[in-house]
VMD Tcl script that draws the C-alpha trace (Angstrom):
set ca {
  {-0.43 -0.48 -0.05}
  {1.31 3.36 -0.85}
  {0.90 5.96 1.77}
  {-0.98 9.39 0.97}
  {1.86 11.80 1.70}
  {1.96 15.76 1.23}
  {6.05 16.23 2.44}
  {8.15 16.76 -0.72}
  {12.40 16.97 -0.61}
  {13.29 19.73 0.38}
  {10.59 21.07 2.95}
  {11.74 21.50 6.36}
  {10.42 19.87 8.92}
  {10.41 19.58 12.69}
  {10.51 15.77 14.60}
  {7.90 15.26 16.83}
  {8.55 12.47 18.83}
  {11.75 10.41 20.05}
  {15.50 10.42 20.76}
  {15.10 13.52 18.06}
  {12.00 15.85 18.99}
  {12.18 19.43 18.83}
  {15.13 18.71 16.11}
  {14.48 19.92 12.46}
  {16.23 18.98 9.05}
  {15.48 19.39 5.25}
  {13.91 16.11 3.73}
  {16.72 14.21 1.44}
  {14.33 12.00 -0.27}
  {10.77 10.53 0.13}
  {10.10 7.19 -0.45}
  {5.96 6.65 -0.55}
  {6.11 2.88 -0.68}
  {7.37 2.00 2.71}
  {6.23 5.31 4.16}
  {9.39 7.30 5.37}
  {11.56 10.24 4.80}
  {15.42 11.14 4.62}
  {16.00 13.86 6.72}
  {19.63 16.04 6.82}
  {21.28 15.03 10.58}
  {18.19 13.26 11.92}
  {18.48 9.57 12.95}
  {22.31 9.64 12.50}
  {23.56 6.06 12.89}
  {27.17 5.63 13.01}
  {28.91 2.30 11.08}
  {32.94 0.58 11.63}
  {34.59 -0.18 8.28}
  {36.92 -2.59 7.87}
  {39.31 -2.10 4.83}
  {38.42 -4.83 2.56}
  {41.16 -3.98 -0.40}
  {44.63 -2.65 -0.12}
  {43.53 0.85 -1.56}
  {40.21 0.99 0.85}
  {40.43 2.98 4.05}
  {38.66 1.82 7.14}
  {36.82 4.06 9.93}
  {33.44 5.33 11.07}
  {30.90 6.39 8.71}
  {27.65 8.86 9.52}
  {24.89 8.30 7.77}
  {21.14 9.66 8.33}
  {18.09 6.77 8.89}
  {14.83 7.22 7.53}
  {12.30 8.19 9.41}
  {8.62 7.09 9.52}
  {6.87 9.80 8.12}
  {4.05 10.01 10.59}
  {7.19 11.19 13.47}
  {8.09 14.18 11.52}
  {5.21 17.57 10.63}
  {6.05 20.07 8.14}
  {7.86 23.12 9.88}
  {6.22 26.56 8.86}
  {8.23 29.61 9.35}
  {5.33 32.44 9.26}
  {3.64 29.88 12.41}
  {7.55 28.83 13.82}
  {5.95 25.19 14.47}
  {5.09 21.92 13.03}
  {1.70 22.33 11.34}
  {-0.23 20.02 9.08}
  {-0.54 21.01 5.72}
  {-3.40 20.83 3.62}
  {-4.50 21.04 -0.59}
  {-6.05 24.04 -2.29}
  {-7.30 23.85 -5.90}
  {-6.55 27.44 -7.35}
  {-8.93 29.16 -10.06}
  {-5.94 27.78 -12.56}
  {-7.42 24.20 -12.03}
  {-3.57 23.84 -10.16}
  {-3.09 22.33 -6.73}
  {-1.02 24.01 -4.28}
  {-0.12 23.07 -0.63}
  {-0.76 25.17 2.73}
  {-0.69 25.87 5.93}
  {-3.77 25.06 7.60}
  {-2.80 27.27 11.04}
  {-2.08 30.57 9.33}
  {-3.11 29.57 5.79}
  {-0.29 30.75 4.17}
  {0.66 28.93 0.67}
  {3.50 26.92 0.96}
}
mol new
graphics top color blue
foreach p $ca { graphics top sphere $p radius 0.5 }
foreach p [lrange $ca 0 end-1] q [lrange $ca 1 end] { graphics top cylinder $p $q radius 0.2 }
display resetview
């Protein structure tokens, strides 16, 4: 089942649950099939890598892992907090996303 997600790549979001609660970041990738998003600087994991070939380097690699879309909210700069998004249809017939608190079109 494909999740209905209103968030897009490049949106600023705020985490609303877990150990990362209150942190803000930009969406790098949206996976609609699994219902997860990859957020810059959120859910960072470390991995120890051993050199496999002579020229390769070993060390500690940090990478972001996906987080469930239900754990993040769109961050509205005008409101200054996480908000829900709605969809309006313009007079031209185009869809536009808007903040449900301040009615600003995003």
